[in-house]
N, C-alpha and C positions, 0 to 999 in steps of 0.2 A: 655414423649416419643415423639421423632420427627416423622414427617410425613414419612420421608424416613428411619425410623428405622426398627428394626426387627418386623415382623408381624406374630409371631408364634401363638401358641394356647392360648396366654394370651388374656383375655378379654379387649377390647378397647371401650371406650365410647368417641365420638368426635362429636361436633356440628358444622355445617357449619357456616361461618361468616354471619352476618345479611345483609351485603351489600358488593359489590365488592370493592377491593382496587384499586384505580386509580393510576397507576405509571406514567402516561403521564403528570400529572399536576405538577410535581416537577420541579420548575425552580429556579435557584439561584437568590438571590436578592443582590443588592449592599448595603453595610453598609453605613449609612449616615455619612457625615463628619461634625464635629462640632468644634466650637472654643469657648473657655471659655471666652475670653475677648470681651466685647461689642465693644470696639474700633476696634479690629482686625476684628470682624464680619462686622463692617461698612465699613472698608477699603477694605476687601476682600469679598464683597457680591457676590451674584450669579445673573446671568441673567435669571430671570423667575424661575419657578418651574417645568418646563416640565421634564417629566421622560424619562430616557434613555431606549430604547428598548433593550432587551436582545438578544445577538447574539447566545446564546446557546439554542438548542432545544432538548428535549428528544424524541428519535425516537423509542420508544418501540411499536412495532406493533404485533398484534396477540399473546398477552401474554396468555398462557394457564391458565385456572382457575381450582382450586382444590376444589372438593366438596366431602363430606362424606355422604353416604346413609346408611340406616339401613341394616345390613347384611341380604341377602336373606336366606330362609330356606335351611339348608344343604341338599345336595343331598344324596341319599342312598350310604352309604359306605364312605362318605366324613368325615374327622375329624371334630369334633365339635369345633368351635372357632369363634371369631369375628375378623374383620380386617377393615382397611381403604381402600376404593376403590377410585382411582384417575381417573377422566374422562377428556379427552381432549375436550376443547370447540370447537364447530363447527361454532362459530360465524365468520362472515367476519371481516377482520382486519379494523381498523380505518384508511382509506386511507388519511384523512386529516392530521393525525399525522405521518403516515409512509412515506409519500412522502416528500422529502426535498424540500420545496418551493423555496429554494435558486436557484436551477437549473431551475425551472420554470421561475423565474424572469430573470436569465441569458439568457435563451432561448428567452424570450420576447425581451430583449435588443438587442440580436444578430439579431433577425428577423427585428426589426424596423430599426436598424442601417444599415443593409445591404439590406433593402427593394428595393432600386433602382437597386442594382446589381442583386438581384434575379429576378427582372422584366425584366432587360435588357438581361439577359442570354438567355431566350427563344426567344426574338426578334432577337438577333444576330444569333441564331441558324437557325431561319427561313430565314433570309437574306442570310446566307452562303449556305443554301440548294438551295434557288432560284438562286443564282449566279452560283452555280456549274452545274445547268441545262441549262445554256445559251450556245448556239452554236455560231460559228464564225459569222453567218449571223446576229444574234441579236446584237453582239458587233459592227458590221459594221453599223447597223442602228443607234445605239446610237451615234457613232462617227459622222455620217452625221447630226444627230439632233443638236449636239453641234456645228458643223461646220457652219450650217446655222443660228445659234443664237450666233455668235461670239461677237456681241455688248453686249449682256446680260452677257456673260461669262466675258468679260473685265471689265464691270461695277461692277459685283459681286467681282471679284478679287481685284479691286481697293479699294472697301469698306473694304474688308477683310484686306488688307495690311495697310490701314489707321487706322482702328480700332485697329489692333495689335500694331501699332506704338504708338498710343495714350495711350494704356494700359501700354506698357512697360515704357513710359516716365513719366506717372503720378502715377504708383503704388508705394506704400510705400516701401522704401528701407529696406531690412532686417538689423536688428541690432544684431550683434553677441557678445556674452560674450567670449572674448578670454581666460581670466583667472582672478583670483582674489586672494587676500591675506588677511588673518586675523592676526592682531597683537597679539602676545603672550608676555605679560610682563615678566620681569625676576622674578625668584622664590623668591627673597628677598622681593618682594612686596605682597606676599600672606598674607592673614589674616584669622585666625581661629576664631571660635565663641567666645571662652573664651578670646582670645586676643582682639577682637573687643569690647566686653563688658567691659573688664578691662581698655582699653584705654579710652573708653567713660566715665568711672567712674573717672579716673585720671584727665581728663580735668577740672572737677569741674563745668561744664556748665549744667549738667543734674541732676534733682532730682531723688529720688529713684523710684518714679512712672514711670518716663520716661525711666529709665534704665531697669526696669522690663518689660515695654512695648516693648522695643527694643529686649530684650532677647526672649520674646515670638514670636515676629515677625520673628526673625532669625530662631527659632526652626521650625516654620511652613512655612518658605519661599520657601523651596526646594533648597536653596543654599548649596553647599558643603563647605569643609574646605580648598579649594585651590583657592578661588577667589582672586582678586587683588584690592587693593586701592592705590591711588597715594602716592608718596614719602612723601609729606607734611603731610599726615595723619598718618604716622608712628612715627612722632616726638611727644614728650610730653613736653609742649603743642603743638598742631598742628600748622603748619606754612603756612596757606593759604595766598598767595600773588600773585600779577600779574606775577612776575618772575617765581614762582613755577607753576602757571597755564600755562604759555608759555612753560615751560620745559616739563610738562606733554603732552601738545598738540604736541610738536615737537617729543617727543619719540614715541608717538602712530602713528602719520601721517607718519613720516619719516621711522619708522620701517616697516609699512605696504607697503609703496611705494618702499623701497629698495628691499623687497622680491618680489614684483610684477615685477619690472624691471628685476630682476635676473631671474625670472621664464620665462618671455616672451621674454627676450632679445630685448626689445624695447628701443630705445634711447629717453630720455626725450624731445629732440628737435622735435620728430615726433608727439608729443601730440598737437592736435589742439583745444581741448575743455577740460576744467577743471571745475568740480563742487564739492564743498566742503559743507558739512552740519554739523553743530554743534549747538545745540539748545541754550545752556546757556553761552557759552564763545565766545564773538565776539569782539576781540581787534582791535585796529587800529595800523598798517596796518592789513588787514584781514588775516584769515587763508589761504585763497587761494593765497594771495600775499606772504605769508611766503613760500609756496611750490614753487611758481614761482621763488623766490629769491634763495631758496636752490638748486633747480635742473636746474637753468638757462634756464627756458623754453623760447620759442621764443616770440618775441615782439607782434605778432598779435594773440596771443592765446585768445580764448573766455573763460574768467574765471568768475565763479559765486560763491557767498558765501551765503548759506542759513542759517538763524538763527531763533530761537524761534519756530520751527515747530515740536518739540517733536520727539518721537521715530519712527514716521512714515515718517520722512524726508528722510530716505534712499531710499524708493520707489519713493518719489517726485523727488529726485536727479536723479534717473534712468530715470524717465519720461522726465525731462528737457533735459538730455543728449540725449535721444532718439529723441526728437523734433529737437535738434540742428543737429544731424546726418542726419536728413531728408533734411536739408538745405545745409549743407556743405559736399561735396562729398569727398570720398577717404581720410578719416582722422580717427584719434583715439580720443576717449574721455575717460578721467579718472574721476571716481567718488570716493571721499573719504568721508566715513561716520564715525563719531566719536561723543563722548560726553566728556565734561570736568568736573571733579568732584572737583578739588582742591578749587576753589573759590565758590562752590555751596553746601558745606557741611553745614548742619543746626545745630546750637549750641543753640537751645532753647528747650522748653518743651511742645510745642503744638503737640499733638500726630499725627494729620493728616499731619504734616510736617516732622515727624521723619521717616516715612516709606521709603522715597527715600534713606536716609542714610543706611538703612538695605538692600536694594535691588540693588542699582546701583553700578557698578564696572567698572574698567578700561578696555577699549577695543576699537577696531576700525578696519575698513576694507577698502581696496583699490580695485577698480574694473576697468578692462580695457575693453572698448567697441569699436567696429569697425563696419563700414559700407562697408568695402572692401570685394568684393566677393572672393578675393584670401584668405581671412582669414577664410573662412568657413571650410576648411579642418582641421585646427588646433584648431578652436574654440570649447569650451565645450558646449555652449548653444546658442539658438536663442531666442530672446525676442518675445513672442507671443502677450501678452496683458498687458496693464497697466490700472487699473480702480481705480479712486480716488473719495472718497466720503467725503464731508465736511458738518458737522452739526453745524457750528459756528453761524448760524442764531438763534439757540435756546440758551437762556441765561444760562440754566443749563449746557448744553453741553459746552458752551464757558468757563465757570468758573470751570468745574470739575477738571481740572489740571491747577493750577494758582499760579504763582510766586508772592509772596507778603511778607510784613513784619508782624510779629506777634505783640502782645501787647507790647512787650519789644523792638521793633525796629529791631529784628533779621530777616534776609531775608532767605526764604526757599520756596520750592514748596509744596503747599497744595493739597492733594488729597481728592476729595469729596466722601461722603458715597454713592453717586449715580453713581460712576464711572463705575461699572460693568454693571449696567442697561443701561447707556448711550452708553457704548462700544457695548452692544448687539444690540441696535437700529442702531448704525453706521454700524455694521457688516451686519445687515439685509438689509440696504440700499445698501451697497456695493455688496452683493451677488445677489441682485435683478437685478443689471446691469450686473454683471459678469456671472451669470447663463446662459442666452441665448447665450453667446459667447463661452462657454466651455462645457456645458452639452450636452450629446447625445440627439438626437431628441426623443428617447424613454422616457427619464426622463422628458423632457419638455411636452410631451403629457400627461403623468401621472399627472403632476402638473396642467396642464390646465383643464383636465377632473375633477380632484378633486375640483378645484376652482369653476368650473361651477356647479358642483353638490352641493357644499356648498351654492352657491349664489341663485340657483333657486329651489332646492328641499329640502334640509335639512340643516338647520343652524348648526346642531350639528356635522356635518361631520368634522373630524379633517383635518386641512390642510396638504397636502403631503409635506414632507421635502425631497427635491431632494437629491439623493445619489451622493455626490461630489467625492466619491471614484471611480466612473465610469469615472470621468473626469481627475483626477490627480492620479499619482503614489506616490508622496511624498508631505508632507506638512511642511512648515517652518513657524510656528506660532511664532510671536514675544514673546520672553521669558520675558514678563513684570512681571511675578510672577506666582506662582502656581495656583492662582485662575483664571487667564486669560486662562491658558492652560486647566484647568479642565473644564471650561465653554464651550470652543470651542470644546473640545473633546465630551462633552455631547450633545451640540446643533447641531453639524454637524454629530453626530453619527459615530465618528471615532473609530478606534481600537487603543489599546495601542501602537502598532508599528508605527502608523501614527504620534503620538505625542512624540515618543521616542527622536527624535533629539532635540525637544524643551525642554523637561525635562532635558536631559543630558547637554545641553548647559547652562541652568539655574543652574544646579548643579555644573558644572565645572567652568564657567566664570561669573555667575551672570547675572544681567540685564545690558547688554552693550549698551542699547538704540538702536539706528537705525542700528547698525552693527550686532545685535544678529541674524538676519535672515541669515547672511552669515556664522556665526559660525555653524548654524544648517545645512546649505547646505554642509559645509565642513565635518560635522559629517556623513552625508549620504554618501558622497564620500569615506570617510575613512573606512566605513563599507562595501564598495564594492557593494552597492545596486543600483547605478545609471547605467542604461542601455540605449542604443541608443533608442530614441523615447519616453522615459519617460518624463512625464510632472510634473513640480514642481510649487506649489502654495505658494508664499510668502505673508503672511498677517501681516500687521503692524498697530498699533494704536498710535495716538499721540495727543498732546494737541491741542485744538482749537474748536471742537474735530474732529479728522479725522480717517478714516479707509481706508487704501490703499492696493491694491493687485497688484502683478506682477506675470505673468505666463511665465515660461521658458520651452523650450523643448530641451532635450539632443540630440546633434548631433552625439554623439558616446558614447561608454561605457567609462564613466569618471573614471579616477584614481585620487587619491589625489595628490595635488601639493607637491613639495619637502619640502616646508616650512609650511606644514599644521599644525595648532595649536593642532591637535589631534594626531600628528605623534607618540609620545612616550607614549600615555596613552589610545589609542583607545581600546586596548585589555581588559582594566578594565571595559569597559562600554558595556551594560547598568548596572547601579547599582540601588538598591532599595532605593527610596527616601522616607522620612518620610511624 
């Protein structure tokens, strides 16, 4: 019979529980992720074993307790019978559980962030009150005082004018992102899982163990069924050649640039700076020379071709273009980020060199930057910071992504089992520099206090992990693979919505190397989430080993470009990935 059931004349015997039931300790836990293959586990290892804090809290406060007591003696005339008596607990609620500490933390951040304003408001109020009490005689006396100290006034004015002039002439010029374009290959270049595995089998270059390894990598990679591989890889047998590699590069670079020029209505002759980055394909003449020839760019253009710098080269190219725009006034810079797959497909059986085959796909982006103040009105973003970290002095970091020949003389890119740990160290180095530039003073104070407490009082105090969600509205994490996104989500304590753009880019386009951060930014715009004033953090990792960050601020509510790669499929996303 239930507690709330009928309590008529039927005899009831019920004993109270031996201890209270605690409802506030019920917290969901994350299910661990596992991988059956040892090779996959080595390739897709994790950065440390730090646990993610749960963002869900049970807020059950003042829960009434139910107890049963022996029925009192029946009063005269009362019917004889037993029953269950329910008493309301008079205990105070557990305020530690009932108060949502999130709002306490938000209040703290607001107080510290606006501390100067809150202190200046009373001061300004006092000054205004005092000024309102001045009479004409007081104003006349002030004028006489300034009149008899004319030399001091002139000197002070001269210093003010000189200082303002020096500041205006030497301050860094603002760099604006006018627009960008991401290349979308034609549909006939799409490759499905089964097609990929079957083509690999038909080439005859892979043994059964390698084929099974690639199949497992694909299943756990986070890639979807609509990614693209170059034309040469669709033939049986594949036809990797210099001519095919040039054709792939031309299709990607020219496709992105054609869309960029159409969207911005900029004439190619107006471009003063050109930076192209492609890690593995560096022909002669260079890729930048191919663009100059195709679009007949002017003869005095400053062109650069970056090679061998991995997936982080896109941010390096932005940094180089930014430095050039500080020197050359009133001009445009175009950055082209791409990677070439045709001549860099691995046809051997070394498992650490097979992973790039499964993850890398065709893609590229073209970005138009400007230092013209007149372009601020139409620009999408302003470049705020670029922070670059290089760990190449460490031998393990230097060799963790390494192009080499296997035992049979076949060339490929080998990924070390220490890759994720090295990436974690590079990220730590990078955010140590970036943090003071972007984090609110409240987060920096919490980090400093925790650091001092750990050093001087208690070595067991856990280091405080700054909340980068207070500094950025959107995150574009290089879509290098599911493991990369998972580890950054965990270690930066991000929410699923913050890594949605990265996961969906990996699912739809695969790892497009240095251009992946631009597909992610395009996803955010296509979802209509970019508002004026929002800050975007682009994070990229590359061989060497490097971790680079770029911070952008939206100058307006950004709408997707006409040729957005997500234009006809954004309504299908997000999708649930395996």
